[in-house]
Structures are given as structure tokens and as C-alpha cells.
C-alpha positions in Angstrom: 0.4 8.6 46.1 -3.0 7.3 45.2 -3.4 10.2 42.6 -0.1 9.2 41.0 -1.0 5.6 41.0 -4.4 6.3 39.4 -2.8 8.5 36.7 -0.2 5.7 35.9 -3.0 3.1 35.7 -5.0 5.4 33.4 -2.0 6.0 31.2 -1.3 2.3 30.9 -4.9 1.6 30.0 -4.8 4.2 27.2 -1.6 2.8 25.7 -2.5 -0.8 25.9 -4.9 -2.2 23.1 -8.3 -3.0 24.5 -11.6 -4.5 23.2 -13.2 -2.2 20.7 -16.7 -3.5 21.2 -16.6 -3.5 25.0 -15.2 0.1 24.8 -18.4 0.9 22.8 -16.7 2.9 20.1 -19.5 5.0 18.5 -20.9 3.4 15.4 -20.0 -0.3 15.9 -23.5 -1.6 16.8 -25.0 0.3 13.8 -22.2 -1.0 11.5 -23.0 -4.6 12.6 -26.7 -3.9 11.9 -25.8 -2.7 8.4 -23.6 -5.8 7.6 -26.4 -8.1 8.7 -29.0 -6.4 6.6 -26.9 -5.6 3.6 -24.7 -8.7 3.3 -26.6 -11.3 5.5 -23.8 -11.8 8.0 -24.8 -13.6 11.2 -25.2 -11.1 13.9 -23.9 -13.3 16.7 -20.8 -14.2 14.8 -19.9 -10.6 14.0 -20.6 -9.6 17.6 -18.2 -12.3 18.8 -15.5 -11.2 16.4 -15.8 -7.5 17.3 -15.7 -8.3 21.0 -12.3 -9.9 20.4 -11.0 -7.0 18.3 -8.8 -4.4 19.9 -8.9 -0.7 19.7 -5.3 0.4 18.8 -4.3 4.0 19.7 -0.9 3.3 18.1 -2.7 2.9 14.8 -4.0 6.5 15.1 -0.5 7.6 16.1 1.1 5.9 13.1 -1.3 7.2 10.5 -1.0 10.7 11.9 2.8 10.6 11.3 3.3 9.1 7.8 6.7 8.6 6.4 6.0 11.1 3.7 6.2 14.0 6.2 10.0 13.4 6.3 12.3 15.5 4.1 12.6 14.1 0.6 16.2 12.8 0.8 15.6 11.1 4.1 12.4 9.5 2.8 14.1 8.4 -0.5 17.0 6.8 1.3 14.7 4.4 3.2 13.4 2.9 -0.1 16.0 3.5 -2.8 19.1 1.9 -1.5 21.6 -1.0 -2.2 19.6 -3.5 -0.2 16.4 -3.1 -2.1 18.2 -3.1 -5.4 20.0 -6.3 -4.5 16.8 -8.0 -3.3 15.0 -6.6 -6.3 17.5 -8.2 -8.7 17.1 -11.5 -7.0 13.3 -11.2 -7.2 13.6 -10.3 -10.9 15.8 -13.2 -11.7 13.6 -15.7 -9.8 10.3 -14.5 -11.4 11.6 -13.2 -14.7 9.2 -15.3 -16.8 6.2 -14.2 -14.6 7.2 -10.6 -14.8 7.6 -10.8 -18.6 4.2 -12.3 -18.9 2.7 -9.6 -16.7 4.3 -6.8 -18.7 3.0 -8.4 -22.0 -0.5 -8.8 -20.6 -1.0 -5.5 -18.7 1.5 -3.2 -20.4 3.3 -2.3 -17.1 7.1 -2.4 -17.2 8.6 -5.2 -15.2 10.8 -2.8 -13.2 7.8 -0.8 -12.1 6.0 -3.9 -10.8 9.1 -5.0 -8.9 9.7 -1.5 -7.5 6.1 -1.3 -6.1 6.5 -4.6 -4.3 10.0 -3.5 -3.2 8.8 -0.2 -1.7 5.8 -1.8 -0.1 7.2 -4.9 1.6 10.8 -5.4 0.5 9.5 -8.1 -1.8 7.3 -9.7 0.8 9.8 -9.6 3.7 7.9 -7.0 5.7 4.1 -7.2 5.2 3.2 -5.6 8.6 2.4 -6.8 12.1 -0.9 -5.1 12.8 -3.9 -7.2 13.0 -6.0 -6.0 10.0 -9.3 -6.2 11.8 -7.9 -4.1 14.7 -6.5 -1.5 12.4 -9.6 -1.1 10.3 -12.0 -1.0 13.3 -9.8 1.7 15.0 -9.7 3.8 11.9 -13.3 3.3 11.0 -14.6 4.4 14.4 -11.9 6.5 15.9 -10.4 8.5 13.1 -13.0 11.0 11.9 -11.0 12.6 9.2 -11.1 9.4 7.0 -13.7 7.3 8.8 -15.9 6.8 5.7 -13.0 5.4 3.7 -12.0 3.0 6.4 -15.5 2.0 7.2 -15.8 1.0 3.5 -12.5 -0.9 3.8 -13.8 -2.7 6.9 -16.9 -3.7 5.0 -14.7 -5.0 2.1 -12.5 -6.9 4.6 -15.5 -8.7 6.0 -16.6 -9.7 2.5 -13.1 -10.6 1.5 -12.6 -12.8 4.5 -15.9 -14.6 3.8 -15.0 -15.1 0.1 -11.4 -16.2 0.8 -12.2 -18.1 4.0 -9.8 -15.9 6.0 -9.9 -16.0 9.8 -10.8 -12.3 10.5 -8.6 -12.3 13.6 -5.6 -13.9 12.0 -4.6 -11.7 9.1 -1.9 -9.1 9.7 -0.8 -6.1 7.7 0.0 -2.4 7.8 -1.3 0.1 10.3 -3.8 1.2 7.6 -5.1 -2.3 7.0 -3.1 -3.1 3.8 -2.4 -6.7 3.3 0.0 -9.1 1.7 3.1 -9.0 -0.5 1.8 -6.0 -2.5 0.0 -4.3 0.4 -3.5 -4.2 -1.1 -6.3 -2.6 0.8 -9.4 -5.0 1.1 -11.3 -3.2 -1.7 -8.2 -3.4 -4.0 -7.8 -7.1 -3.1 -11.4 -7.8 -4.1 -11.3 -5.7 -7.3 -7.8 -6.2 -8.7 -6.2 -9.3 -7.2 -5.8 -12.0 -9.8 -5.0 -15.7 -9.9 -1.8 -15.3 -12.0 -0.4 -18.8 -11.3 -3.7 -20.4 -12.3 -4.0 -22.6 -9.2 -7.7 -21.5 -8.7 -6.7 -19.5 -5.6 -6.0 -15.8 -5.3 -3.4 -15.5 -2.5 -1.6 -12.2 -2.1 -0.4 -13.2 1.4 1.9 -16.0 0.3 2.1 -16.2 -3.5 4.5 -13.9 -5.3 3.2 -14.8 -8.7 -0.3 -13.7 -7.8 1.2 -10.5 -6.3 3.0 -9.7 -9.6 0.0 -10.1 -11.7 -2.2 -8.2 -9.3 0.1 -5.2 -9.1 0.2 -5.0 -12.9 -3.6 -5.4 -13.1 -4.1 -2.7 -10.5 -2.0 -0.2 -12.4 -3.6 -1.0 -15.7 -7.0 -0.8 -14.1 -6.4 2.7 -12.9 -5.2 3.8 -16.4 -1.6 2.9 -17.0 -0.7 3.7 -20.6 1.7 1.3 -22.2 4.8 3.0 -23.5 4.1 6.4 -22.1 6.8 8.1 -20.0 6.5 8.4 -16.2 8.9 11.2 -15.3 11.4 12.9 -17.6 13.7 15.2 -15.7 13.7 19.0 -16.4 16.7 21.2 -16.0 16.7 23.1 -12.7 17.7 26.4 -14.4 15.1 27.7 -16.8 13.0 24.5 -16.6 14.0 23.4 -20.1 12.9 19.9 -21.1 15.7 17.4 -22.1 13.4 16.0 -24.9 10.3 17.0 -26.7 6.9 15.3 -26.1 3.6 15.1 -27.7 1.9 18.4 -26.9 -1.5 16.8 -26.1 0.0 14.6 -23.3 -1.2 16.2 -20.0 1.5 16.7 -17.4 2.4 18.7 -14.3 5.6 20.1 -13.0 6.8 18.8 -9.6 9.9 19.6 -7.6 12.0 17.9 -4.9 14.4 19.5 -2.5 17.9 18.0 -2.8 21.3 19.1 -1.4 22.0 21.3 -4.4 18.6 23.0 -4.2 15.6 22.1 -6.3 15.2 19.2 -8.8 12.3 19.5 -11.3 10.4 16.8 -13.0 7.5 16.6 -15.4 4.9 14.1 -14.2 2.8 12.3 -16.9 -0.2 10.1 -16.6 1.7 7.0 -15.5 3.3 8.9 -12.6 -0.2 9.9 -11.5 -1.3 6.2 -11.7 1.4 5.3 -9.2 0.1 7.8 -6.8 -3.2 5.9 -6.8 -1.3 3.2 -4.9 -0.3 5.8 -2.3 -1.4 9.4 -2.8 2.1 11.0 -2.5 4.5 12.4 -5.0 7.3 11.2 -2.7 5.9 7.6 -2.9 5.6 7.7 -6.7 9.0 9.1 -7.1 10.6 6.4 -5.0 8.9 3.7 -7.0 10.1 5.4 -10.2 13.7 5.8 -9.0 13.9 2.3 -7.5 12.6 1.0 -10.9 15.3 3.0 -12.7 18.0 1.7 -10.4 16.8 -1.9 -10.8 16.7 -1.6 -14.6 20.3 -0.1 -14.7 21.6 -2.7 -12.3 20.1 -5.6 -14.2 21.5 -4.4 -17.4 25.0 -4.4 -15.9 24.5 -7.8 -14.3 23.3 -9.5 -17.5 26.0 -11.4 -19.5 26.9 -9.7 -22.8 
């Protein structure tokens, strides 16, 4: 009985979040040393914060099973559906002037901006429940495959919290540490977030107007080309384009498995830019198709 009890207790300890610092995850003391020397953080303050942070095994589990591993049609159905189109139309109508201004300033179509926010958080309704500090510490020091990336994001999160006066232990987001209405990683928040409502504060956690401008700025910053196509469809048989394009425009052929077999598309620069938000063809395609659904639905809903 004692062996069984010990095993159950050990299993419970493994599944329940526990202090990252007291568990002495390798690299944390050295990271604190670096932040003190490089950015003049106060050692005692960082040590207190890290002591209260939690190591989250469920973060490792979640990032090891991304939604993009699902079959295409199952993945698509989760994001391109009646609910997101309806909520997206409401968002478009409410922020139509802001969206028009963002499109004019950054060259990114309004429906693409809305679709990104719709796919990411259902227009701010689901921004994540993981404590960002916990997620980033766990991934920076217990996920070797991408540890350098998340270590950098943790550094950016500390700097962002200092600049924005965030409580490091208060901000919640995705299991990967993405934050706010548009789910920006800390480095993206620092580099691409904008004060689009001109209130002298950049707030992607609560202000939709800032989120709209920031998404557009992000896509433009990575190379969005105004007026260039995203994804013209190719015929499945013979791969014949429906229209002709400028020969010099670089593109690649991508395919998706549907009920009838294969569906072929030609991905241009702007499609690749969407994958900078999430490095997945499935993700970029859902953004594109949700944007197309929104544009079509809005056209029907507008008075003639």
C-alpha cells in the first residue's frame, strides 16, 4: 500500500504546477544574472518573482500537441464557421472607421486584420488563461527544442512589463506566452504594437483599436504588399491557374486534403507574411478563408 500511495503522491506532484525557482530548473540563476547585468534589473526583485512562478508541465503538453496536427477540415472547422463570421461582422461594423484607417495607413485589407483577430481570440473573447510568466519560464528552461526562442521572449516580457508597468504575475495569455486581443508574443508587442487610438498608451490587452492598428503594422512590418494576391485557387486537375499573374511574382504551390481529394492553391508573398504570425499553412489558410467569408457576408449585409 505504501508503494501505491507513494506513486500516487509522486504523480500528483508532477501534474500540479510548482515553483520554478525552488525546483531549480537549470539555467534560471544564470538567466537572472544576465538580466541584472544586461538590463539593470534588481536581483532581489527578480528572485522574488521567479520564486512565485510556477513550472507548468501542461504547457509542455499543449505545445507538443498543436492544433495544426489535426486533419485540415477538422482544423478549419474550428476557425472558419458561422459564429466567427457573425462575431466578425459585429466587430467590423463597430470598428469600421478604425479598420478603414488601418487599411489606408498600412495597406492591409480590413478583412485580413479582422480574420487574424478572429482566429487568434474570437475578437478578444478568448485571450488565454495561462499566466504568461509561468508559460515562458517553463518553455525557456524545460523545452530544449525551442529554448533559445522562449528565453528571448522571456527577456522581452521582463522588459515589456517594466516599460508598460505590468505586474509580471498578473498577465495571462496562451500556453506559448502570447498576449492580448491579437495574441502578440512579447517581442512583437515591443516591436509592432502601436497606440492607434492616440491616448498615449499602448494596450493590446483591453483596447481593440490598438489591436487593429498593431496587427496591420505587424503584417506590413514583415513585408505585406498592398494589392498583391494572397491565394488564388488552382484547378485540381492539371493544376491550371484560373487567372494569369505577373511572372516575376514568387509563389509556391500548396495543397490541402478535402473530402473530394486534393485542393491546390498558389501561395504568394502575402500568404507567407500571414505565416509569420503562426508558422503554419493551415493557420494562414484559415485566416485567408475567414477573411473571404467575412468579406462576402458583409457585402450581402450592406444595404444596396
